[in-house]
All heavy atoms as atom14 arrays in JSON, in Angstrom:
{
  "sequence": "MEMDFLDPQGAEHMPEMADSSFALDFLLTVKSGVKTVSIILKIEWTGTQIQEPYM",
  "atom14_mask": [
    [1, 1, 1, 1, 1, 1, 1, 1, 0, 0, 0, 0, 0, 0],
    [1, 1, 1, 1, 1, 1, 1, 1, 1, 0, 0, 0, 0, 0],
    [1, 1, 1, 1, 1, 1, 1, 1, 0, 0, 0, 0, 0, 0],
    [1, 1, 1, 1, 1, 1, 1, 1, 0, 0, 0, 0, 0, 0],
    [1, 1, 1, 1, 1, 1, 1, 1, 1, 1, 1, 0, 0, 0],
    [1, 1, 1, 1, 1, 1, 1, 1, 0, 0, 0, 0, 0, 0],
    [1, 1, 1, 1, 1, 1, 1, 1, 0, 0, 0, 0, 0, 0],
    [1, 1, 1, 1, 1, 1, 1, 0, 0, 0, 0, 0, 0, 0],
    [1, 1, 1, 1, 1, 1, 1, 1, 1, 0, 0, 0, 0, 0],
    [1, 1, 1, 1, 0, 0, 0, 0, 0, 0, 0, 0, 0, 0],
    [1, 1, 1, 1, 1, 0, 0, 0, 0, 0, 0, 0, 0, 0],
    [1, 1, 1, 1, 1, 1, 1, 1, 1, 0, 0, 0, 0, 0],
    [1, 1, 1, 1, 1, 1, 1, 1, 1, 1, 0, 0, 0, 0],
    [1, 1, 1, 1, 1, 1, 1, 1, 0, 0, 0, 0, 0, 0],
    [1, 1, 1, 1, 1, 1, 1, 0, 0, 0, 0, 0, 0, 0],
    [1, 1, 1, 1, 1, 1, 1, 1, 1, 0, 0, 0, 0, 0],
    [1, 1, 1, 1, 1, 1, 1, 1, 0, 0, 0, 0, 0, 0],
    [1, 1, 1, 1, 1, 0, 0, 0, 0, 0, 0, 0, 0, 0],
    [1, 1, 1, 1, 1, 1, 1, 1, 0, 0, 0, 0, 0, 0],
    [1, 1, 1, 1, 1, 1, 0, 0, 0, 0, 0, 0, 0, 0],
    [1, 1, 1, 1, 1, 1, 0, 0, 0, 0, 0, 0, 0, 0],
    [1, 1, 1, 1, 1, 1, 1, 1, 1, 1, 1, 0, 0, 0],
    [1, 1, 1, 1, 1, 0, 0, 0, 0, 0, 0, 0, 0, 0],
    [1, 1, 1, 1, 1, 1, 1, 1, 0, 0, 0, 0, 0, 0],
    [1, 1, 1, 1, 1, 1, 1, 1, 0, 0, 0, 0, 0, 0],
    [1, 1, 1, 1, 1, 1, 1, 1, 1, 1, 1, 0, 0, 0],
    [1, 1, 1, 1, 1, 1, 1, 1, 0, 0, 0, 0, 0, 0],
    [1, 1, 1, 1, 1, 1, 1, 1, 0, 0, 0, 0, 0, 0],
    [1, 1, 1, 1, 1, 1, 1, 0, 0, 0, 0, 0, 0, 0],
    [1, 1, 1, 1, 1, 1, 1, 0, 0, 0, 0, 0, 0, 0],
    [1, 1, 1, 1, 1, 1, 1, 1, 1, 0, 0, 0, 0, 0],
    [1, 1, 1, 1, 1, 1, 0, 0, 0, 0, 0, 0, 0, 0],
    [1, 1, 1, 1, 0, 0, 0, 0, 0, 0, 0, 0, 0, 0],
    [1, 1, 1, 1, 1, 1, 1, 0, 0, 0, 0, 0, 0, 0],
    [1, 1, 1, 1, 1, 1, 1, 1, 1, 0, 0, 0, 0, 0],
    [1, 1, 1, 1, 1, 1, 1, 0, 0, 0, 0, 0, 0, 0],
    [1, 1, 1, 1, 1, 1, 1, 0, 0, 0, 0, 0, 0, 0],
    [1, 1, 1, 1, 1, 1, 0, 0, 0, 0, 0, 0, 0, 0],
    [1, 1, 1, 1, 1, 1, 1, 1, 0, 0, 0, 0, 0, 0],
    [1, 1, 1, 1, 1, 1, 1, 1, 0, 0, 0, 0, 0, 0],
    [1, 1, 1, 1, 1, 1, 1, 1, 0, 0, 0, 0, 0, 0],
    [1, 1, 1, 1, 1, 1, 1, 1, 1, 0, 0, 0, 0, 0],
    [1, 1, 1, 1, 1, 1, 1, 1, 0, 0, 0, 0, 0, 0],
    [1, 1, 1, 1, 1, 1, 1, 1, 1, 0, 0, 0, 0, 0],
    [1, 1, 1, 1, 1, 1, 1, 1, 1, 1, 1, 1, 1, 1],
    [1, 1, 1, 1, 1, 1, 1, 0, 0, 0, 0, 0, 0, 0],
    [1, 1, 1, 1, 0, 0, 0, 0, 0, 0, 0, 0, 0, 0],
    [1, 1, 1, 1, 1, 1, 1, 0, 0, 0, 0, 0, 0, 0],
    [1, 1, 1, 1, 1, 1, 1, 1, 1, 0, 0, 0, 0, 0],
    [1, 1, 1, 1, 1, 1, 1, 1, 0, 0, 0, 0, 0, 0],
    [1, 1, 1, 1, 1, 1, 1, 1, 1, 0, 0, 0, 0, 0],
    [1, 1, 1, 1, 1, 1, 1, 1, 1, 0, 0, 0, 0, 0],
    [1, 1, 1, 1, 1, 1, 1, 0, 0, 0, 0, 0, 0, 0],
    [1, 1, 1, 1, 1, 1, 1, 1, 1, 1, 1, 1, 0, 0],
    [1, 1, 1, 1, 1, 1, 1, 1, 0, 0, 0, 0, 0, 0]
  ],
  "atom14_positions": [
    [[0.61, 14.58, -6.56], [-0.85, 14.48, -6.59], [-1.37, 14.43, -5.16], [-0.94, 13.63, -4.34], [-1.27, 13.23, -7.35], [-2.75, 13.03, -7.41], [-3.12, 11.56, -8.4], [-4.79, 11.33, -7.94], [0.0, 0.0, 0.0], [0.0, 0.0, 0.0], [0.0, 0.0, 0.0], [0.0, 0.0, 0.0], [0.0, 0.0, 0.0], [0.0, 0.0, 0.0]],
    [[-2.3, 15.3, -4.88], [-2.9, 15.33, -3.56], [-3.95, 14.22, -3.46], [-4.76, 14.03, -4.36], [-3.56, 16.7, -3.36], [-4.04, 16.92, -1.96], [-4.6, 18.31, -1.78], [-4.03, 19.27, -2.34], [-5.61, 18.43, -1.11], [0.0, 0.0, 0.0], [0.0, 0.0, 0.0], [0.0, 0.0, 0.0], [0.0, 0.0, 0.0], [0.0, 0.0, 0.0]],
    [[-3.92, 13.48, -2.36], [-4.8, 12.32, -2.23], [-6.05, 12.62, -1.39], [-6.66, 11.72, -0.84], [-4.03, 11.15, -1.61], [-2.86, 10.69, -2.45], [-3.32, 10.22, -4.12], [-4.15, 8.69, -3.8], [0.0, 0.0, 0.0], [0.0, 0.0, 0.0], [0.0, 0.0, 0.0], [0.0, 0.0, 0.0], [0.0, 0.0, 0.0], [0.0, 0.0, 0.0]],
    [[-6.43, 13.87, -1.26], [-7.64, 14.22, -0.52], [-8.81, 14.18, -1.49], [-9.03, 15.09, -2.27], [-7.5, 15.62, 0.1], [-8.69, 15.99, 0.96], [-9.53, 15.11, 1.22], [-8.79, 17.16, 1.37], [0.0, 0.0, 0.0], [0.0, 0.0, 0.0], [0.0, 0.0, 0.0], [0.0, 0.0, 0.0], [0.0, 0.0, 0.0], [0.0, 0.0, 0.0]],
    [[-9.58, 13.1, -1.43], [-10.65, 12.9, -2.41], [-11.9, 13.73, -2.1], [-12.81, 13.78, -2.89], [-11.01, 11.43, -2.51], [-9.86, 10.6, -3.02], [-9.35, 9.56, -2.26], [-9.28, 10.88, -4.23], [-8.3, 8.81, -2.73], [-8.22, 10.15, -4.71], [-7.72, 9.1, -3.95], [0.0, 0.0, 0.0], [0.0, 0.0, 0.0], [0.0, 0.0, 0.0]],
    [[-11.94, 14.34, -0.9], [-13.06, 15.23, -0.61], [-12.85, 16.59, -1.25], [-13.8, 17.34, -1.43], [-13.23, 15.36, 0.91], [-13.6, 14.07, 1.63], [-13.65, 14.31, 3.13], [-14.92, 13.53, 1.14], [0.0, 0.0, 0.0], [0.0, 0.0, 0.0], [0.0, 0.0, 0.0], [0.0, 0.0, 0.0], [0.0, 0.0, 0.0], [0.0, 0.0, 0.0]],
    [[-11.62, 16.9, -1.55], [-11.31, 18.14, -2.24], [-11.61, 17.96, -3.73], [-11.18, 16.97, -4.34], [-9.83, 18.47, -2.04], [-9.42, 19.76, -2.72], [-10.3, 20.63, -2.92], [-8.23, 19.9, -3.04], [0.0, 0.0, 0.0], [0.0, 0.0, 0.0], [0.0, 0.0, 0.0], [0.0, 0.0, 0.0], [0.0, 0.0, 0.0], [0.0, 0.0, 0.0]],
    [[-12.37, 18.85, -4.34], [-12.72, 18.66, -5.76], [-11.52, 18.49, -6.69], [-11.59, 17.73, -7.64], [-13.5, 19.93, -6.11], [-14.05, 20.41, -4.81], [-13.02, 20.02, -3.77], [0.0, 0.0, 0.0], [0.0, 0.0, 0.0], [0.0, 0.0, 0.0], [0.0, 0.0, 0.0], [0.0, 0.0, 0.0], [0.0, 0.0, 0.0], [0.0, 0.0, 0.0]],
    [[-10.42, 19.16, -6.41], [-9.25, 19.0, -7.27], [-8.61, 17.63, -7.06], [-8.1, 17.04, -8.0], [-8.24, 20.09, -6.99], [-8.69, 21.45, -7.47], [-7.68, 22.54, -7.14], [-6.83, 22.35, -6.27], [-7.78, 23.66, -7.81], [0.0, 0.0, 0.0], [0.0, 0.0, 0.0], [0.0, 0.0, 0.0], [0.0, 0.0, 0.0], [0.0, 0.0, 0.0]],
    [[-8.64, 17.12, -5.83], [-8.04, 15.82, -5.55], [-8.92, 14.67, -6.01], [-8.46, 13.55, -6.18], [0.0, 0.0, 0.0], [0.0, 0.0, 0.0], [0.0, 0.0, 0.0], [0.0, 0.0, 0.0], [0.0, 0.0, 0.0], [0.0, 0.0, 0.0], [0.0, 0.0, 0.0], [0.0, 0.0, 0.0], [0.0, 0.0, 0.0], [0.0, 0.0, 0.0]],
    [[-10.2, 14.94, -6.19], [-11.15, 13.9, -6.56], [-11.36, 13.8, -8.07], [-12.29, 13.16, -8.53], [-12.5, 14.15, -5.89], [0.0, 0.0, 0.0], [0.0, 0.0, 0.0], [0.0, 0.0, 0.0], [0.0, 0.0, 0.0], [0.0, 0.0, 0.0], [0.0, 0.0, 0.0], [0.0, 0.0, 0.0], [0.0, 0.0, 0.0], [0.0, 0.0, 0.0]],
    [[-10.48, 14.4, -8.82], [-10.64, 14.48, -10.27], [-10.75, 13.1, -10.92], [-11.59, 12.88, -11.78], [-9.48, 15.25, -10.88], [-9.6, 15.46, -12.36], [-8.47, 16.3, -12.89], [-7.77, 16.95, -12.1], [-8.29, 16.29, -14.11], [0.0, 0.0, 0.0], [0.0, 0.0, 0.0], [0.0, 0.0, 0.0], [0.0, 0.0, 0.0], [0.0, 0.0, 0.0]],
    [[-9.91, 12.14, -10.52], [-9.92, 10.82, -11.14], [-10.53, 9.76, -10.23], [-10.3, 8.58, -10.43], [-8.49, 10.43, -11.52], [-7.89, 11.36, -12.53], [-8.3, 11.38, -13.83], [-6.94, 12.31, -12.4], [-7.61, 12.3, -14.48], [-6.77, 12.89, -13.63], [0.0, 0.0, 0.0], [0.0, 0.0, 0.0], [0.0, 0.0, 0.0], [0.0, 0.0, 0.0]],
    [[-11.31, 10.17, -9.25], [-11.87, 9.21, -8.3], [-12.8, 8.19, -8.96], [-12.74, 7.01, -8.63], [-12.59, 9.96, -7.17], [-13.09, 9.09, -6.07], [-11.72, 8.2, -5.31], [-12.61, 7.1, -4.27], [0.0, 0.0, 0.0], [0.0, 0.0, 0.0], [0.0, 0.0, 0.0], [0.0, 0.0, 0.0], [0.0, 0.0, 0.0], [0.0, 0.0, 0.0]],
    [[-13.68, 8.55, -9.9], [-14.54, 7.52, -10.52], [-13.75, 6.42, -11.22], [-14.08, 5.25, -11.11], [-15.38, 8.3, -11.52], [-15.44, 9.68, -10.98], [-14.08, 9.89, -10.33], [0.0, 0.0, 0.0], [0.0, 0.0, 0.0], [0.0, 0.0, 0.0], [0.0, 0.0, 0.0], [0.0, 0.0, 0.0], [0.0, 0.0, 0.0], [0.0, 0.0, 0.0]],
    [[-12.67, 6.78, -11.89], [-11.85, 5.77, -12.56], [-11.2, 4.84, -11.54], [-11.09, 3.64, -11.74], [-10.78, 6.42, -13.44], [-11.32, 7.12, -14.67], [-11.72, 8.56, -14.39], [-11.55, 9.04, -13.25], [-12.21, 9.22, -15.32], [0.0, 0.0, 0.0], [0.0, 0.0, 0.0], [0.0, 0.0, 0.0], [0.0, 0.0, 0.0], [0.0, 0.0, 0.0]],
    [[-10.74, 5.43, -10.42], [-10.09, 4.62, -9.39], [-11.11, 3.68, -8.74], [-10.8, 2.53, -8.44], [-9.45, 5.51, -8.34], [-8.25, 6.29, -8.87], [-7.62, 7.51, -7.71], [-6.98, 6.45, -6.44], [0.0, 0.0, 0.0], [0.0, 0.0, 0.0], [0.0, 0.0, 0.0], [0.0, 0.0, 0.0], [0.0, 0.0, 0.0], [0.0, 0.0, 0.0]],
    [[-12.34, 4.16, -8.53], [-13.38, 3.32, -7.94], [-13.76, 2.2, -8.9], [-13.93, 1.05, -8.48], [-14.6, 4.16, -7.59], [0.0, 0.0, 0.0], [0.0, 0.0, 0.0], [0.0, 0.0, 0.0], [0.0, 0.0, 0.0], [0.0, 0.0, 0.0], [0.0, 0.0, 0.0], [0.0, 0.0, 0.0], [0.0, 0.0, 0.0], [0.0, 0.0, 0.0]],
    [[-13.88, 2.5, -10.18], [-14.2, 1.48, -11.17], [-13.13, 0.39, -11.19], [-13.44, -0.8, -11.26], [-14.35, 2.09, -12.56], [-15.59, 2.96, -12.68], [-16.49, 2.82, -11.84], [-15.65, 3.77, -13.63], [0.0, 0.0, 0.0], [0.0, 0.0, 0.0], [0.0, 0.0, 0.0], [0.0, 0.0, 0.0], [0.0, 0.0, 0.0], [0.0, 0.0, 0.0]],
    [[-11.87, 0.79, -11.11], [-10.77, -0.18, -11.1], [-10.83, -1.06, -9.86], [-10.6, -2.26, -9.93], [-9.43, 0.54, -11.15], [-9.3, 1.27, -12.33], [0.0, 0.0, 0.0], [0.0, 0.0, 0.0], [0.0, 0.0, 0.0], [0.0, 0.0, 0.0], [0.0, 0.0, 0.0], [0.0, 0.0, 0.0], [0.0, 0.0, 0.0], [0.0, 0.0, 0.0]],
    [[-11.16, -0.46, -8.75], [-11.25, -1.21, -7.49], [-12.37, -2.24, -7.55], [-12.19, -3.39, -7.14], [-11.47, -0.24, -6.32], [-11.64, -0.95, -5.14], [0.0, 0.0, 0.0], [0.0, 0.0, 0.0], [0.0, 0.0, 0.0], [0.0, 0.0, 0.0], [0.0, 0.0, 0.0], [0.0, 0.0, 0.0], [0.0, 0.0, 0.0], [0.0, 0.0, 0.0]],
    [[-13.53, -1.83, -8.05], [-14.66, -2.75, -8.16], [-14.35, -3.87, -9.15], [-14.7, -5.03, -8.93], [-15.94, -2.03, -8.57], [-16.45, -1.07, -7.52], [-16.91, 0.17, -7.88], [-16.47, -1.43, -6.19], [-17.39, 1.06, -6.92], [-16.95, -0.56, -5.22], [-17.41, 0.69, -5.58], [0.0, 0.0, 0.0], [0.0, 0.0, 0.0], [0.0, 0.0, 0.0]],
    [[-13.7, -3.53, -10.24], [-13.35, -4.54, -11.25], [-12.36, -5.55, -10.68], [-12.51, -6.76, -10.89], [-12.78, -3.87, -12.49], [0.0, 0.0, 0.0], [0.0, 0.0, 0.0], [0.0, 0.0, 0.0], [0.0, 0.0, 0.0], [0.0, 0.0, 0.0], [0.0, 0.0, 0.0], [0.0, 0.0, 0.0], [0.0, 0.0, 0.0], [0.0, 0.0, 0.0]],
    [[-11.36, -5.07, -9.95], [-10.38, -5.97, -9.34], [-11.05, -6.89, -8.32], [-10.79, -8.1, -8.3], [-9.26, -5.17, -8.68], [-8.18, -6.0, -7.98], [-7.45, -6.89, -9.0], [-7.21, -5.1, -7.26], [0.0, 0.0, 0.0], [0.0, 0.0, 0.0], [0.0, 0.0, 0.0], [0.0, 0.0, 0.0], [0.0, 0.0, 0.0], [0.0, 0.0, 0.0]],
    [[-11.92, -6.34, -7.49], [-12.63, -7.15, -6.5], [-13.49, -8.21, -7.19], [-13.52, -9.38, -6.78], [-13.5, -6.26, -5.62], [-14.22, -7.04, -4.54], [-13.56, -7.84, -3.86], [-15.44, -6.82, -4.37], [0.0, 0.0, 0.0], [0.0, 0.0, 0.0], [0.0, 0.0, 0.0], [0.0, 0.0, 0.0], [0.0, 0.0, 0.0], [0.0, 0.0, 0.0]],
    [[-14.17, -7.83, -8.26], [-15.0, -8.78, -9.0], [-14.15, -9.9, -9.61], [-14.49, -11.08, -9.49], [-15.76, -8.04, -10.12], [-16.52, -8.96, -11.03], [-17.68, -9.57, -10.61], [-16.05, -9.21, -12.31], [-18.38, -10.42, -11.45], [-16.73, -10.06, -13.16], [-17.9, -10.66, -12.72], [0.0, 0.0, 0.0], [0.0, 0.0, 0.0], [0.0, 0.0, 0.0]],
    [[-13.03, -9.54, -10.23], [-12.18, -10.55, -10.85], [-11.58, -11.5, -9.82], [-11.48, -12.71, -10.06], [-11.08, -9.88, -11.66], [-11.55, -9.17, -12.93], [-10.38, -8.45, -13.59], [-12.17, -10.15, -13.89], [0.0, 0.0, 0.0], [0.0, 0.0, 0.0], [0.0, 0.0, 0.0], [0.0, 0.0, 0.0], [0.0, 0.0, 0.0], [0.0, 0.0, 0.0]],
    [[-11.18, -10.99, -8.65], [-10.64, -11.85, -7.62], [-11.71, -12.79, -7.06], [-11.43, -13.95, -6.75], [-10.02, -11.02, -6.49], [-8.74, -10.28, -6.86], [-8.29, -9.39, -5.71], [-7.64, -11.26, -7.24], [0.0, 0.0, 0.0], [0.0, 0.0, 0.0], [0.0, 0.0, 0.0], [0.0, 0.0, 0.0], [0.0, 0.0, 0.0], [0.0, 0.0, 0.0]],
    [[-12.94, -12.3, -6.95], [-14.04, -13.15, -6.49], [-14.33, -14.25, -7.5], [-14.53, -15.41, -7.13], [-15.31, -12.29, -6.26], [-15.0, -11.27, -5.32], [-16.45, -13.13, -5.73], [0.0, 0.0, 0.0], [0.0, 0.0, 0.0], [0.0, 0.0, 0.0], [0.0, 0.0, 0.0], [0.0, 0.0, 0.0], [0.0, 0.0, 0.0], [0.0, 0.0, 0.0]],
    [[-14.35, -13.9, -8.77], [-14.59, -14.9, -9.82], [-13.46, -15.93, -9.84], [-13.71, -17.14, -9.94], [-14.74, -14.21, -11.2], [-14.72, -15.23, -12.32], [-16.03, -13.4, -11.24], [0.0, 0.0, 0.0], [0.0, 0.0, 0.0], [0.0, 0.0, 0.0], [0.0, 0.0, 0.0], [0.0, 0.0, 0.0], [0.0, 0.0, 0.0], [0.0, 0.0, 0.0]],
    [[-12.23, -15.47, -9.71], [-11.09, -16.39, -9.7], [-11.21, -17.37, -8.54], [-10.97, -18.58, -8.71], [-9.79, -15.59, -9.58], [-8.56, -16.45, -9.54], [-7.31, -15.62, -9.35], [-6.11, -16.51, -9.15], [-4.91, -15.75, -8.82], [0.0, 0.0, 0.0], [0.0, 0.0, 0.0], [0.0, 0.0, 0.0], [0.0, 0.0, 0.0], [0.0, 0.0, 0.0]],
    [[-11.57, -16.89, -7.38], [-11.73, -17.76, -6.21], [-12.86, -18.76, -6.44], [-12.74, -19.94, -6.09], [-12.02, -16.91, -4.98], [-12.28, -17.71, -3.87], [0.0, 0.0, 0.0], [0.0, 0.0, 0.0], [0.0, 0.0, 0.0], [0.0, 0.0, 0.0], [0.0, 0.0, 0.0], [0.0, 0.0, 0.0], [0.0, 0.0, 0.0], [0.0, 0.0, 0.0]],
    [[-13.96, -18.3, -7.02], [-15.09, -19.2, -7.3], [-14.73, -20.27, -8.3], [-15.1, -21.44, -8.14], [0.0, 0.0, 0.0], [0.0, 0.0, 0.0], [0.0, 0.0, 0.0], [0.0, 0.0, 0.0], [0.0, 0.0, 0.0], [0.0, 0.0, 0.0], [0.0, 0.0, 0.0], [0.0, 0.0, 0.0], [0.0, 0.0, 0.0], [0.0, 0.0, 0.0]],
    [[-14.01, -19.91, -9.35], [-13.61, -20.88, -10.36], [-12.68, -21.92, -9.75], [-12.79, -23.12, -10.02], [-12.94, -20.17, -11.56], [-12.25, -21.16, -12.48], [-13.97, -19.36, -12.33], [0.0, 0.0, 0.0], [0.0, 0.0, 0.0], [0.0, 0.0, 0.0], [0.0, 0.0, 0.0], [0.0, 0.0, 0.0], [0.0, 0.0, 0.0], [0.0, 0.0, 0.0]],
    [[-11.77, -21.47, -8.91], [-10.85, -22.41, -8.25], [-11.62, -23.39, -7.37], [-11.35, -24.59, -7.38], [-9.83, -21.64, -7.42], [-8.79, -22.5, -6.76], [-7.77, -21.66, -6.01], [-6.74, -22.54, -5.34], [-5.78, -21.75, -4.57], [0.0, 0.0, 0.0], [0.0, 0.0, 0.0], [0.0, 0.0, 0.0], [0.0, 0.0, 0.0], [0.0, 0.0, 0.0]],
    [[-12.58, -22.89, -6.6], [-13.38, -23.75, -5.73], [-14.18, -24.77, -6.53], [-14.2, -25.96, -6.2], [-14.32, -22.89, -4.87], [-13.55, -21.95, -4.14], [-15.14, -23.75, -3.93], [0.0, 0.0, 0.0], [0.0, 0.0, 0.0], [0.0, 0.0, 0.0], [0.0, 0.0, 0.0], [0.0, 0.0, 0.0], [0.0, 0.0, 0.0], [0.0, 0.0, 0.0]],
    [[-14.8, -24.32, -7.61], [-15.6, -25.23, -8.44], [-14.71, -26.27, -9.1], [-15.08, -27.45, -9.19], [-16.39, -24.43, -9.51], [-17.0, -25.34, -10.54], [-17.47, -23.6, -8.84], [0.0, 0.0, 0.0], [0.0, 0.0, 0.0], [0.0, 0.0, 0.0], [0.0, 0.0, 0.0], [0.0, 0.0, 0.0], [0.0, 0.0, 0.0], [0.0, 0.0, 0.0]],
    [[-13.52, -25.87, -9.53], [-12.62, -26.84, -10.17], [-12.17, -27.91, -9.18], [-12.05, -29.09, -9.54], [-11.41, -26.15, -10.78], [-10.57, -25.63, -9.79], [0.0, 0.0, 0.0], [0.0, 0.0, 0.0], [0.0, 0.0, 0.0], [0.0, 0.0, 0.0], [0.0, 0.0, 0.0], [0.0, 0.0, 0.0], [0.0, 0.0, 0.0], [0.0, 0.0, 0.0]],
    [[-11.94, -27.53, -7.94], [-11.57, -28.52, -6.92], [-12.73, -29.48, -6.67], [-12.53, -30.7, -6.59], [-11.15, -27.81, -5.62], [-9.83, -27.08, -5.83], [-11.03, -28.8, -4.47], [-9.44, -26.17, -4.68], [0.0, 0.0, 0.0], [0.0, 0.0, 0.0], [0.0, 0.0, 0.0], [0.0, 0.0, 0.0], [0.0, 0.0, 0.0], [0.0, 0.0, 0.0]],
    [[-13.93, -28.95, -6.58], [-15.1, -29.8, -6.35], [-15.31, -30.76, -7.51], [-15.57, -31.95, -7.32], [-16.36, -28.94, -6.12], [-16.23, -28.2, -4.78], [-17.62, -29.77, -6.16], [-17.28, -27.16, -4.54], [0.0, 0.0, 0.0], [0.0, 0.0, 0.0], [0.0, 0.0, 0.0], [0.0, 0.0, 0.0], [0.0, 0.0, 0.0], [0.0, 0.0, 0.0]],
    [[-15.18, -30.27, -8.74], [-15.36, -31.14, -9.9], [-14.28, -32.21, -9.98], [-14.56, -33.35, -10.34], [-15.38, -30.31, -11.19], [-16.62, -29.43, -11.38], [-16.48, -28.59, -12.63], [-17.88, -30.26, -11.41], [0.0, 0.0, 0.0], [0.0, 0.0, 0.0], [0.0, 0.0, 0.0], [0.0, 0.0, 0.0], [0.0, 0.0, 0.0], [0.0, 0.0, 0.0]],
    [[-13.06, -31.85, -9.62], [-11.98, -32.83, -9.63], [-12.27, -33.94, -8.62], [-12.06, -35.12, -8.91], [-10.66, -32.16, -9.3], [-9.49, -33.11, -9.31], [-8.19, -32.4, -9.01], [-7.05, -33.41, -8.99], [-5.8, -32.78, -8.62], [0.0, 0.0, 0.0], [0.0, 0.0, 0.0], [0.0, 0.0, 0.0], [0.0, 0.0, 0.0], [0.0, 0.0, 0.0]],
    [[-12.76, -33.58, -7.46], [-13.1, -34.58, -6.44], [-14.23, -35.46, -6.94], [-14.21, -36.68, -6.75], [-13.47, -33.88, -5.12], [-12.23, -33.25, -4.5], [-14.1, -34.85, -4.14], [-12.51, -32.35, -3.32], [0.0, 0.0, 0.0], [0.0, 0.0, 0.0], [0.0, 0.0, 0.0], [0.0, 0.0, 0.0], [0.0, 0.0, 0.0], [0.0, 0.0, 0.0]],
    [[-15.23, -34.87, -7.58], [-16.37, -35.65, -8.09], [-15.93, -36.61, -9.19], [-16.35, -37.75, -9.23], [-17.45, -34.71, -8.62], [-18.2, -33.96, -7.56], [-19.11, -34.85, -6.73], [-19.7, -35.78, -7.29], [-19.19, -34.6, -5.52], [0.0, 0.0, 0.0], [0.0, 0.0, 0.0], [0.0, 0.0, 0.0], [0.0, 0.0, 0.0], [0.0, 0.0, 0.0]],
    [[-15.12, -36.13, -10.12], [-14.73, -36.96, -11.27], [-13.76, -38.07, -10.9], [-13.79, -39.16, -11.44], [-14.12, -36.11, -12.36], [-15.15, -35.28, -13.09], [-16.48, -35.51, -13.16], [-14.91, -34.1, -13.85], [-17.09, -34.54, -13.9], [-16.15, -33.67, -14.34], [-13.77, -33.38, -14.15], [-16.28, -32.54, -15.13], [-13.92, -32.24, -14.94], [-15.16, -31.85, -15.42]],
    [[-12.85, -37.78, -9.98], [-11.85, -38.79, -9.64], [-12.32, -39.71, -8.52], [-11.73, -40.76, -8.3], [-10.52, -38.13, -9.21], [-10.76, -37.3, -8.07], [-9.93, -37.32, -10.34], [0.0, 0.0, 0.0], [0.0, 0.0, 0.0], [0.0, 0.0, 0.0], [0.0, 0.0, 0.0], [0.0, 0.0, 0.0], [0.0, 0.0, 0.0], [0.0, 0.0, 0.0]],
    [[-13.35, -39.33, -7.82], [-13.87, -40.15, -6.74], [-12.99, -40.13, -5.51], [-13.12, -40.99, -4.64], [0.0, 0.0, 0.0], [0.0, 0.0, 0.0], [0.0, 0.0, 0.0], [0.0, 0.0, 0.0], [0.0, 0.0, 0.0], [0.0, 0.0, 0.0], [0.0, 0.0, 0.0], [0.0, 0.0, 0.0], [0.0, 0.0, 0.0], [0.0, 0.0, 0.0]],
    [[-12.1, -39.16, -5.42], [-11.24, -39.09, -4.24], [-12.01, -38.56, -3.05], [-13.01, -37.86, -3.2], [-10.01, -38.19, -4.49], [-10.49, -36.9, -4.86], [-9.13, -38.75, -5.57], [0.0, 0.0, 0.0], [0.0, 0.0, 0.0], [0.0, 0.0, 0.0], [0.0, 0.0, 0.0], [0.0, 0.0, 0.0], [0.0, 0.0, 0.0], [0.0, 0.0, 0.0]],
    [[-11.56, -38.91, -1.89], [-12.2, -38.47, -0.66], [-11.33, -37.42, 0.0], [-10.11, -37.49, -0.05], [-12.38, -39.66, 0.28], [-13.13, -40.8, -0.37], [-14.36, -41.16, 0.44], [-14.45, -40.8, 1.58], [-15.26, -41.87, -0.18], [0.0, 0.0, 0.0], [0.0, 0.0, 0.0], [0.0, 0.0, 0.0], [0.0, 0.0, 0.0], [0.0, 0.0, 0.0]],
    [[-11.98, -36.47, 0.62], [-11.24, -35.45, 1.36], [-10.87, -36.04, 2.71], [-11.72, -36.53, 3.44], [-12.08, -34.19, 1.54], [-12.46, -33.59, 0.2], [-11.36, -33.17, 2.4], [-13.39, -32.41, 0.27], [0.0, 0.0, 0.0], [0.0, 0.0, 0.0], [0.0, 0.0, 0.0], [0.0, 0.0, 0.0], [0.0, 0.0, 0.0], [0.0, 0.0, 0.0]],
    [[-9.59, -36.01, 3.02], [-9.13, -36.58, 4.28], [-9.01, -35.49, 5.33], [-8.7, -34.35, 5.02], [-7.77, -37.26, 4.09], [-7.84, -38.43, 3.12], [-6.48, -39.07, 2.94], [-5.49, -38.6, 3.49], [-6.44, -40.12, 2.15], [0.0, 0.0, 0.0], [0.0, 0.0, 0.0], [0.0, 0.0, 0.0], [0.0, 0.0, 0.0], [0.0, 0.0, 0.0]],
    [[-9.26, -35.9, 6.56], [-9.12, -34.96, 7.66], [-7.64, -34.66, 7.89], [-6.81, -35.57, 7.82], [-9.72, -35.58, 8.94], [-11.23, -35.77, 8.87], [-11.97, -34.46, 8.83], [-11.53, -33.49, 9.47], [-13.01, -34.4, 8.15], [0.0, 0.0, 0.0], [0.0, 0.0, 0.0], [0.0, 0.0, 0.0], [0.0, 0.0, 0.0], [0.0, 0.0, 0.0]],
    [[-7.31, -33.42, 8.17], [-5.9, -33.11, 8.45], [-5.48, -33.72, 9.8], [-6.29, -33.85, 10.71], [-5.87, -31.59, 8.5], [-7.26, -31.19, 8.77], [-8.16, -32.25, 8.19], [0.0, 0.0, 0.0], [0.0, 0.0, 0.0], [0.0, 0.0, 0.0], [0.0, 0.0, 0.0], [0.0, 0.0, 0.0], [0.0, 0.0, 0.0], [0.0, 0.0, 0.0]],
    [[-4.23, -34.09, 9.87], [-3.7, -34.65, 11.13], [-3.51, -33.52, 12.12], [-2.97, -32.48, 11.79], [-2.38, -35.36, 10.87], [-2.52, -36.56, 9.98], [-2.02, -36.54, 8.69], [-3.17, -37.7, 10.43], [-2.14, -37.63, 7.86], [-3.31, -38.8, 9.6], [-2.79, -38.76, 8.32], [-2.94, -39.84, 7.52], [0.0, 0.0, 0.0], [0.0, 0.0, 0.0]],
    [[-3.95, -33.75, 13.33], [-3.78, -32.72, 14.36], [-2.98, -33.26, 15.51], [-2.96, -34.3, 15.91], [-5.13, -32.25, 14.85], [-5.89, -31.5, 13.82], [-7.35, -30.78, 14.58], [-7.83, -29.67, 13.35], [0.0, 0.0, 0.0], [0.0, 0.0, 0.0], [0.0, 0.0, 0.0], [0.0, 0.0, 0.0], [0.0, 0.0, 0.0], [0.0, 0.0, 0.0]]
  ]
}
C-alpha cells in the first residue's frame, strides 16, 4: 500500500484513518480526565494531604 495521501489512489482510506485518529485522541483525553478527577475525589473523600516531593 502506497502511503502518499496526496495521491488519490493512496488517499482511498484516509477518512477512516483520520476518524480513528480523532477517536483515539478523544478516548485518551477522556481517560486522562477521568483519572485526574478520581485522584481529586479520593483526596477529598479521604482527607489526605498532598505532600511535597523530597528534593
